[in-house]
C-alpha positions in Angstrom: 39.8 -130.3 46.8 36.3 -131.4 47.8 33.7 -130.1 50.2 32.9 -133.2 52.2 29.1 -133.6 52.6 27.8 -137.2 52.9 26.1 -138.2 49.7 22.8 -139.9 50.7 19.4 -140.1 49.0 16.0 -139.9 50.6 14.2 -141.5 47.6 14.7 -144.2 45.1 16.3 -141.9 42.5 19.4 -143.2 40.7 22.3 -140.9 40.6 23.8 -139.2 37.6 27.2 -137.5 37.5 27.3 -133.9 36.3 30.1 -131.5 35.6 29.2 -127.8 35.9 31.7 -125.6 34.2 32.5 -122.0 35.2 35.2 -119.3 34.7 38.6 -120.5 35.7 39.7 -120.0 39.3 36.1 -119.4 40.5 35.1 -123.0 41.2 34.6 -122.3 44.9 32.2 -119.5 44.2 30.2 -121.9 42.0 30.0 -124.4 44.9 28.7 -121.6 47.2 26.2 -120.6 44.5 24.8 -124.1 44.1 24.5 -124.5 47.8 22.6 -121.2 48.0 19.8 -122.3 45.6 19.8 -126.1 46.1 16.7 -126.2 48.2 14.8 -124.1 45.6 15.1 -127.0 43.2 12.0 -129.3 43.0 11.6 -133.0 43.3 9.4 -135.1 41.1 6.4 -134.4 43.2 6.7 -130.7 42.5 7.8 -129.8 46.1 11.1 -128.3 47.2 13.7 -131.0 47.2 14.4 -133.0 50.3 17.7 -134.3 48.8 20.7 -133.3 50.9 23.5 -131.3 49.3 25.8 -133.5 47.2 29.5 -133.8 47.6 31.3 -131.4 45.3 34.6 -132.5 43.6 36.4 -129.3 42.4 38.3 -129.6 39.2 39.9 -127.0 36.9 37.2 -124.9 35.4 34.2 -126.4 37.2 32.8 -128.8 39.8 31.5 -132.4 39.6 28.7 -133.8 41.6 26.4 -136.8 41.7 22.7 -136.2 42.0 19.3 -137.5 40.6 18.7 -136.5 37.0 15.8 -134.1 37.7 18.0 -132.0 40.1 21.1 -131.9 38.0 19.2 -130.6 35.0 17.7 -127.8 37.1 21.1 -126.3 37.8 20.7 -124.8 34.3 17.8 -122.7 35.5 19.4 -121.3 38.7 23.1 -120.9 38.2 24.3 -117.5 37.2 28.0 -118.4 37.2 27.9 -121.6 35.2 28.8 -121.8 31.5 27.1 -125.1 30.9 26.0 -128.3 32.7 27.4 -131.5 31.3 26.1 -135.0 32.1 28.7 -137.8 32.2 27.4 -140.8 30.2 30.5 -143.0 29.7 34.1 -143.6 30.7 36.7 -146.1 29.5 40.5 -146.6 29.1 42.0 -146.2 25.6 45.6 -146.1 24.7 45.1 -146.8 21.0 42.6 -145.9 18.3 41.1 -149.4 18.1 40.4 -149.3 21.9 38.9 -145.9 21.5 36.6 -147.1 18.7 35.6 -150.3 20.6 34.8 -148.2 23.7 32.7 -145.8 21.7 30.9 -148.6 19.9 29.5 -149.7 23.3 28.2 -146.2 24.2 24.5 -146.4 25.0 23.8 -143.1 23.3 20.3 -144.2 22.2 19.3 -144.2 25.9 19.5 -140.4 25.8 19.1 -139.3 22.2 17.4 -140.6 19.1 19.7 -140.7 16.0 20.2 -137.1 14.8 22.8 -134.5 13.8 25.2 -133.9 16.7 28.1 -131.6 17.4 31.3 -133.4 18.6 33.9 -131.6 20.7 37.2 -133.3 21.7 39.9 -132.3 24.2 43.0 -134.4 24.8 45.8 -133.9 27.2 48.6 -136.1 28.7 47.4 -139.0 26.6 48.8 -141.3 23.9 45.7 -140.3 21.9 46.8 -136.7 21.6 45.7 -135.8 18.1 42.3 -134.3 18.5 41.6 -134.1 14.7 42.2 -137.9 14.4 40.0 -138.6 17.4 37.2 -136.5 15.9 37.5 -138.3 12.6 37.3 -141.7 14.4 34.4 -140.7 16.6 32.5 -139.3 13.6 33.0 -142.6 11.7 31.8 -144.8 14.6 28.7 -142.7 15.4 27.7 -142.3 11.8 27.1 -146.1 11.6 24.4 -145.5 14.1 23.0 -142.5 12.3 24.4 -139.9 14.6 25.8 -137.5 12.0 28.5 -134.9 12.9 27.3 -131.3 12.4 29.2 -128.6 14.2 26.2 -126.3 13.9 23.9 -128.7 15.8 22.6 -127.5 19.2 23.1 -131.0 20.6 26.7 -131.6 21.7 28.7 -134.7 22.7 32.0 -133.9 24.5 35.0 -136.2 24.7 37.7 -135.5 27.3 40.8 -137.7 27.1 43.2 -137.4 30.0 46.0 -139.8 30.8 44.4 -142.4 28.4 41.0 -142.2 30.1 38.1 -141.2 27.8 35.2 -139.4 29.5 32.1 -138.7 27.4 29.5 -136.2 28.3 26.3 -134.7 26.9 25.8 -131.0 27.1 22.4 -130.4 28.8 22.5 -126.6 28.4 22.8 -126.0 24.6 23.6 -122.3 24.2 26.0 -121.2 26.9 24.2 -120.2 30.1 25.5 -116.6 30.1 23.0 -116.0 27.3 20.1 -115.1 29.5 17.9 -113.8 26.7 17.4 -110.2 27.9 20.5 -108.4 26.5 19.3 -107.8 23.0 21.0 -104.4 22.8 24.6 -104.0 23.8 26.9 -101.1 24.5 30.6 -101.0 23.7 32.8 -103.7 25.4 30.0 -105.1 27.6 30.9 -107.4 30.5 29.6 -110.9 30.0 26.5 -111.7 32.1 27.9 -114.5 34.2 31.0 -112.4 35.0 28.8 -109.5 36.1 26.9 -111.9 38.4 30.3 -113.2 39.7 31.3 -109.7 40.6 28.1 -109.1 42.5 28.6 -112.4 44.4 32.3 -111.7 45.2 31.2 -108.4 46.6 28.4 -109.9 48.7 25.9 -107.5 46.9 23.5 -110.3 46.2 23.0 -111.0 49.9 22.0 -107.5 50.7 18.6 -106.0 50.3 17.0 -102.6 50.1 20.1 -100.8 48.9 20.9 -98.6 45.9 23.2 -100.2 43.3 24.9 -97.3 41.5 26.9 -97.6 38.3 28.4 -94.4 37.0 29.4 -96.1 33.7 26.4 -98.3 33.4 26.5 -99.1 29.7 23.4 -101.1 28.7 22.7 -102.0 32.4 24.2 -105.5 32.8 25.0 -105.1 36.6 21.4 -104.0 37.3 19.8 -106.8 35.4 22.1 -109.4 37.0 21.4 -108.1 40.4 17.7 -108.4 39.8 18.2 -112.0 38.5 20.4 -113.1 41.4 17.6 -115.2 43.0 15.4 -115.7 40.0 15.6 -118.8 37.7 15.8 -118.7 33.9 12.8 -120.7 32.6 12.2 -118.9 29.3 15.1 -120.0 27.1 15.7 -123.3 25.4 17.9 -126.0 26.9 19.2 -129.0 24.9 18.1 -131.5 27.7 14.5 -130.7 26.7 15.1 -132.9 23.7 16.4 -135.9 25.7 14.5 -139.1 25.7 14.6 -139.5 29.4 13.6 -135.9 30.4 11.7 -136.1 33.7 7.9 -136.0 33.2 7.6 -133.0 35.5 9.3 -130.8 32.9 7.0 -131.9 30.0 3.7 -130.3 31.1 2.8 -126.8 29.9 2.5 -125.6 33.5 5.7 -127.0 35.1 7.0 -123.6 35.9 4.2 -123.1 38.4 5.8 -125.6 40.7 8.3 -122.9 41.7 5.5 -120.8 43.2 7.6 -119.9 46.3 10.2 -118.0 44.3 9.9 -114.2 44.7 10.6 -111.9 41.7 10.0 -108.6 43.5 12.7 -106.0 43.1 14.6 -105.8 46.3 17.1 -103.1 45.3 17.0 -99.8 43.6 19.2 -99.1 40.6 20.8 -95.8 39.5 23.0 -95.5 36.4 24.8 -92.8 34.5 25.7 -93.3 30.8 27.3 -90.7 28.6 26.8 -92.2 25.2 23.4 -91.4 23.6 23.0 -94.7 21.7 24.1 -96.9 24.7 21.8 -95.0 27.0 18.8 -95.8 24.9 19.6 -99.5 25.1 19.0 -99.6 28.9 15.3 -98.9 28.3 15.1 -101.3 25.4 16.7 -104.1 27.4 14.4 -103.3 30.4 11.4 -104.1 28.1 12.9 -107.4 27.0 13.8 -108.2 30.6 10.2 -107.6 31.7 8.9 -110.0 29.0 11.5 -112.8 29.7 11.7 -112.5 33.5 9.9 -109.9 35.5 9.4 -106.1 35.7 12.5 -104.0 36.6 12.8 -100.3 37.4 16.1 -98.5 36.6 16.7 -94.9 37.1 19.2 -94.0 34.4 20.4 -90.6 33.2 22.3 -89.6 30.1 25.1 -87.5 31.5 28.9 -87.2 32.1 29.6 -89.0 35.4 32.8 -86.9 35.8 30.7 -83.8 36.7 27.3 -85.2 37.7 25.8 -83.6 40.8 26.2 -86.0 43.7 23.2 -84.5 45.5 20.9 -85.9 42.9 22.1 -89.4 43.7 21.8 -88.8 47.4 18.2 -87.5 46.8 17.4 -90.7 44.9 18.9 -92.9 47.6 16.8 -91.1 50.2 19.0 -92.3 53.1 19.5 -95.9 51.8 23.0 -97.5 51.7 24.7 -97.1 48.3 27.0 -99.6 46.6 28.9 -98.4 43.6 29.7 -101.2 41.2 31.2 -100.5 37.7 33.1 -101.7 34.7 34.4 -98.4 33.6 36.0 -97.6 30.2 39.7 -98.4 30.1 42.5 -99.0 27.6 42.0 -97.0 24.5 38.4 -96.1 25.5 39.2 -93.5 28.1 41.9 -91.6 29.9 42.8 -93.6 33.1 43.4 -90.5 35.2 40.0 -89.0 34.4 38.1 -92.2 35.3 40.0 -92.8 38.5 39.3 -89.2 39.7 35.7 -89.5 38.7 35.2 -92.7 40.8 37.1 -91.3 43.7 34.9 -88.2 43.9 31.8 -90.5 44.5 33.2 -91.0 48.0 31.4 -87.8 48.7 28.0 -89.6 48.5 26.5 -89.5 52.0 25.7 -93.2 52.4 28.3 -94.8 50.2 29.2 -98.1 51.8 31.1 -100.0 49.1 32.9 -99.4 45.8 33.5 -102.3 43.4 35.6 -101.7 40.3 36.9 -103.7 37.4 40.1 -102.0 36.3 43.6 -102.5 34.9 46.3 -103.5 37.4 48.1 -100.2 37.1 45.2 -98.1 38.2 45.5 -96.9 41.8 42.6 -95.5 43.8 43.0 -93.3 46.9 39.9 -93.0 49.1 39.8 -91.1 52.3 37.4 -93.4 54.3 37.1 -96.5 52.2 39.7 -99.3 52.6 40.7 -102.0 50.2 38.9 -105.2 51.3 39.7 -107.5 48.4 41.7 -107.4 45.2 41.0 -110.3 42.8 42.7 -111.1 39.4 40.0 -111.1 36.7 39.9 -111.7 33.0 37.4 -109.5 31.2 37.0 -110.2 27.4 40.5 -111.6 27.4 42.0 -108.5 29.1 44.0 -109.0 32.4 42.3 -106.8 34.9 41.4 -107.0 38.6 38.4 -106.4 40.8 39.0 -104.1 43.7 36.5 -104.0 46.5 36.6 -101.0 48.9 34.5 -100.9 52.1 34.1 -98.6 55.1 
């Protein structure tokens, strides 16, 4: 499946092919996200890009696109759903190991990286060259002759994907996976991964609304609040492996390159109210807020240490002061909590005066019965390897 947008360029930029990976089955959401921030990317003159949207080829677990180097690398800054951004650097046919080694020997790796320690990852499917261990041994031997030494602890990764006897080689431009934002230094029990929290907010259309109250009655260490605040704000303050590339665009080499994004607004557009019962986890919200302020921007979160099952709804209404309220939560389930108590607790929040939406991650066997809210979406969802679903209820 592809979204057909003509691929044309307004400058003399050569095109590079990128593959942006994301959680399985959410490739279309990744396309929508890239479209949403595309014109916040900058061209080599430091101004918002004039390049049109590229054509997206949707594949399992990600999307592929062709774009100038300086734009493809910036996807690392802006995407909240992506796991990593890979740059394709070579492709060749190989049915036998001698063909694999000959193709690899022609790889112009020096164009991108000086000789160094590199991690090598190999995936093979539907190919004669199916033994990934033997492929790794072969790749290690060939590259070592050029002083690229295999080290699985290296932050520079070369990826081989062998499908139906075609070898595709990519460099990871991200380094550490992109869901590591840098703010969540203190975690509660069974936290939701950052990019999955952002995905929930996007699926619920909560990132497109402003001046509302995001309410989480089981807020843990505050991930939904932080991801909501980050939804339109790039991550400049972590390290990316592309910063070590030979051909990194000059615009990213100066000490002041971040100032080119001067039109991006980091003001807090929503209010956040959370309830957390556990004392230790509750303290982590304030600790993470301090880290978030240093890494990104200030954030204000109203959090209380209490039991959400009997918390006074009037206090939440008073905090909202007439604003619309969206409840979004990843409550305790499985062995962590009795299902019936959690379901009843969430159902009673329908009593909030201006509750417009309820978004819940929960096991498939949980059933919610609201009087005014109707089920708008139910989406299968994997959270920490557990099969769950996201239910979105609206008025």
